[in-house]
N, C-alpha and C positions, 0 to 999 in steps of 0.2 A: 656425857658431853652434851653441851648445848650448841645447837646451830640454828640459824634462822631457817624456817621452813620455806624461805624464798629459794632454796636450792631447787625447788620445783616451780619456781616462777611467781610465787605469791606476791612478793614485795614489788615486783616489776609492774604489776597491774594497777597499783594505786600510788600516786605520788604522795610524799609526806605532807605537802600543802593541802592536798585534797582530803587526806585522812584527817588532818586536824580540823578542817572545815566541817567534814561530815560528823565527826565525833562531837564537835562543839555545838552543833545545831540541836536545840531542844524545843519542844512545843508544849504549851499548856493546852490539853485536850479535854473536852467534855466527854468522858468515856463512861458515863454512869452505867449504861446498859451493857457496855462491852466488858467492864471489869466487875460489875455487880456491886458497886458501892456508890455512895452519893457524893464522894469527894472529888474535887478536881485533881487529876493526876498529872505528874510531871513525866512526860514520855518523850524520849529523843527519837529523831528520825532513824530509820534503819540504815546503817552504813553498808558500803560495799555492794549495793544493789547493781552496780555496773561492772563488777569484776567478771572475768571469764567463767563460764559455767562449770569448768572443771574444778573450781575452787568453792563451789557450793556444796552443801551437805543435804542429803535426802533422808529425812527422819520419818520413820514409820510411826504414825500416830494411832491409827485404827486399821484393823483388817477384818474382812468378813462381816461388815456392818451393812444392814439393809438401807439405812438412811442416816443423815446427820443434819444438824442445825447450825447455820452460819449467821454471824453478825459482823457488821463493820460500820463505823461512823462515817466512812467515806465510800466513794464509788468503787465497785468491783468490776474488773474487766475479765470476761470469760474467754479463754483461748482454747483452741483445739490442741490437745496434748501432744499430738504427733507433729503437726506442721506449724504450730504457734500462730495461726491466723486468728483474728478476732471474731468471735461468735456473737457476743452480746456485751452490753454494759448494764449493770444493775446499780441503781441509785436509791437505796432504801435505808437511810441512816438509822442504825441501831434497831431495825426491825428484823425479826427472825426470818431467815431464808431457808427453806427446806430443800434438801438435796437427797435424791434417792436413785436406786438402780432397779430396773425392771426389763426383762426380755432383751438385754444387751443395750439398753438405752439409759443415759443419764438424764434425769429430770431435775432442773434447778428453778425454783420459784415458778413452777408450773410450765416451764418451757422445756421440751424434750430435745436432747442432742444425741444424734446417732453417731457416736464416736466411742472408741474404747477408753478414752481418758480426756479430761479437761484440766486446764491450769487456771486457777483463780488468782488474779493479781489485784490486791487492794492499792488504791492511790496512796501517795505519800501521807503518813510516815510508814506505809507498808506493814500494817498490823491488822490482824483479823482474829475473830473468835470462832472456834469450832467446838460445839458441845460444852460450852462454858469455860474453855481454856483459851488463853490469848497467846498468839505466836507471831513472829515476824516473817517477812519474806513472802512466799507464795504457798498456795495449797494445790496439790494435785489430787484429783479424784480418779481412780482407776477402776474400770469394770473388771471384776474377777471372771474366771473361766465359766462359772455357773450362769453368768449373765444377770444375776439377781442380787448381787452384793457388791460392796465397794471396798477398796483399800484407800485410805487417806494418808497422804505423804506431805510433810512440810518441807518445802525446798527453800533453804535459807543459807545465806553466806556464812562462811566459817566463823568469823569473829562474833557476829550476833548469835550464832548457835552456841558458842562458848559462854556468852553472857547468860544464857538460859541453863547452862550446865553447872558452872562454878558455884553459883549461889544455891543450887539444888543439892550439890554434893558436899558442900562445906558451908557452915554458918558465915554469913557475910560480915559479921562483926569480928571475925578472927583477924590476926595480924596480917598486914599487907603481904609479908613475905610468904606466909602460908597460902594465901589466896593466889599469889603469883605462881607458886609451885603447883598448885592445883590446876591453874590455867594451862601451864606448860604440859603437864601430864595428860590433861583432857584433850588438848590439841594434838599431841602425839598419838594418843590412842585413836582418836577420830580418824586422822589421816591414814593410819595403818589399816584399820578395819575397812575404811572406804576403799582403799587400794586393793586389799586382799579379797573382799567379798562383794563390793558394790558392783563390779562389772558383771556379776552373774545374776543380778536381781534388779528390781526397779526401786530399791531403796538401799541406803548404806547402813544405817544404825536404827535400832529401836529406841523409843523414848524412855524405856524402863531400865531398871538395874540389870537387865540381861545384857546391856551394853553399858551406857552411863546415863544416869538420871537427867532428864531434860524437861524442865517445867516452863520453858518459854519466858514471857515477860514477867510472870509472877515471881521468878527467881532473881530478877535483876535488882541491882542497887548501885549507888554511886561508887561504893567500894569495889564491887564486882567488875563494873566497867573499867575502873582504874587499873585493876589487875590484868584484865584482858588487853587493854591498851599498852600497858608498860611491858608486856611480854609479846607484843605483836610479832607474829611470824616465827617465834622460837619453839623448837621441838627438841626432843631427846634422841640421841643416836647411840648405838653401841656396835661393837664388832660382831659381824655375822659369822656363821659357820664357815663361809667361803673366804673369810679374811677381810672382806669389805666392811665399810661402815654405813649404816642405814638406820632409819627409824624402826622401832619395835613396838609391840603392844604394851604401852606403859600402864599396866594394870595398877589399880589402887583400891582400897576398901576403907570402911569406916573404922573398924576395930578388929585387929587380927586375933585378939584373945590371948596373946602371949608368945606367938611364933608365927612368922609369915610363912606362906606355903610356896613351894617350888612350882612354877607355872607348868612345868613338864608333867606334874602329877594331876593337874587340873584340866589343862587345855591341850596337852600333848606337845606344846612348843617349848623350845629351850633357848633361853637368852641369859647371858651372864648376869645382868642386873636383877633377874627375876628368880634367883635361887632363894630358898627359904633360910631365914636367920632368926635367932631368938629376939624377942622384943620385950624389954623390961618396962616399957613406958605405959602400956595399956592399963596395967593395974593401978598406976599412980594418977593418970590423968583422965581416963575414960569414965563416963557415968556408969554407976553400978548396973543400971538397966541395959546398958550396951555391952558391958563386959560379961554379964551373965543374963540369960533370958529364960523365962519360965517355960514349962512344958506347953507345947502346941499340939493340938489334935485336929485331924482332918478326916472327914468321912471317907471310908474306903471307896465308895462309889465315885466320889469326887476325884480322888487320886487316880483311880483306874481310868476314868473318862478323860481326865486332863492329859495323862500320859499317852493314851491311844490317839487322842486328837492331835497332839503335837508331833508324835513320832509314828509314822505309818508302819515302820518295820516291826513295831511292838504288837500290831494287830494279830500277828500269827500266834500270839500267846493266849488269845482269848481275853478274859478279864484278868487283871493283876490280882493274884491271891496271896503273894508273899513277897516281902522286901527284906533283904539282908545286906549287911556290909560285905562288899567283895574286896575292897582295898582301902587302906587308910594310912595316914602318916602318924606315927607314934611320937609324941613329944614328952613322954614320961608320965606326967600326971594327967594328961589328956591326949586325945587324938582327933584328927580331922578325917572325915570320910572323903575319899577321892573317887570311889567307884561303888555303885550299888548293883546288886543282883536282883532282877525282877523275875518272878516265877508266875506263870499264867495258869488258868484253870485247866488247860490241857496238859500240864506238866512240863511244857517247854519253858526255857528261860533265856534271858538276854542280859547284857550289861549296859549300864548307862552312867555317864559321868555324874558324880554326886551334885556338882554345881548345876548342871542342866536339870537334874531331878528336882532340886530345891526350887529353882525358879519356874519350873513347870507347874508345880503344886501351888506356889505362892509367887506370881509374877512381880508383885511389889517388893518382895524380899523383906517386908516389915514385920511379918509374923514369924516365918521360918527364917531366922536371921542368918544362919550360917550352917555349914556342914560339920562343925565341931558339936556333935550331939550323938545320942544313942537312939536307936529305933526300937519301938515297943509295939506289940500287937495287942490292942485293947478291944477285942470283939469286933464291933462295927467301925472302929476307927484306928488309924495309924497315929501313934504318938511319937513326938521327937522331944527328948528330955535331956537334962544336963547340958543345955545349950550354952555356948560360950562364943563371944565375938559377934561381929556383924559385917557381913560381906564375904567376898571371895578369899580374902587373906593374902593375896599376892601383892608384891610391889609396895608402893607408898602407902 
């Protein structure tokens, strides 16, 4: 069922006239340094910058970084992240601005700020570049507990966030109905994850396939913006276990490989629209390189280090010395791993969801494409072969 996400007040914050005005405004900007090309770019102003903060999305861009490089063709205002008071203005059009953390202090363009976080707000059209990628809205830099590293979070209104997701998750030349379906699914997923997990941390979603891929301005196009605008405020709802109706995590993936997966087997949640069903379409329409993918090999040292770094509970195992299938969904001619067993150098073992395992080893999800595969021990490497499909396999 489709409902407007205005059930939580979104539509009431921006009048239709104002929305049309915001979405209609565009600027020809000389963004050569910002975008890394010599052409004049067509860039619209960022809409919804005045909506209530509860309708913004906090996207984790980088964590545990020592420093980063910023650029903007317009003035940047630096605010104290806690009390939102102005600390400084920077007006260095398209010149690199270095930001770093040291001894609990954030230094930006040579100026030190003794605060646990700063918010950097670019002037209209509210676009900035961090480490070569361009995003809308604001940038928050947070000092981590060690005092010597940063977490970078993009704080962006919901609809501009979706413009950076839809074109990253689906080719922008696809039919408008497909792009609109993608926008609705991505909006629903975002709001669900934000509400469920965002209150416990200083960000809502990651920019990677661990949540949904977000590429910022580089993923935008006229077709993508049209899909976002035409579905403004629309989300999916379903009946909950208690009998009420509410939004749910509207998962989706690129290519299921021939059968979608029950979300209960992957994430432990259970929603009626997310039960697994046979899919006859992938074989007919998916690219062969997406339907089947070649063997991928990863150094055992890399796999062990990545797992121990991401999951502190696994450190009790020592180094990871063995990986086997613990649970899988059998579809007849193929099966999908849903749980893996990790055995350590001290003989202890633990279980990890296969999807978490995959994205820990390959956060991009572009090499280790899905958990429809077999695990092989090749001496100093772990190999994943007979790969099929791309993505989590649930939902759309």
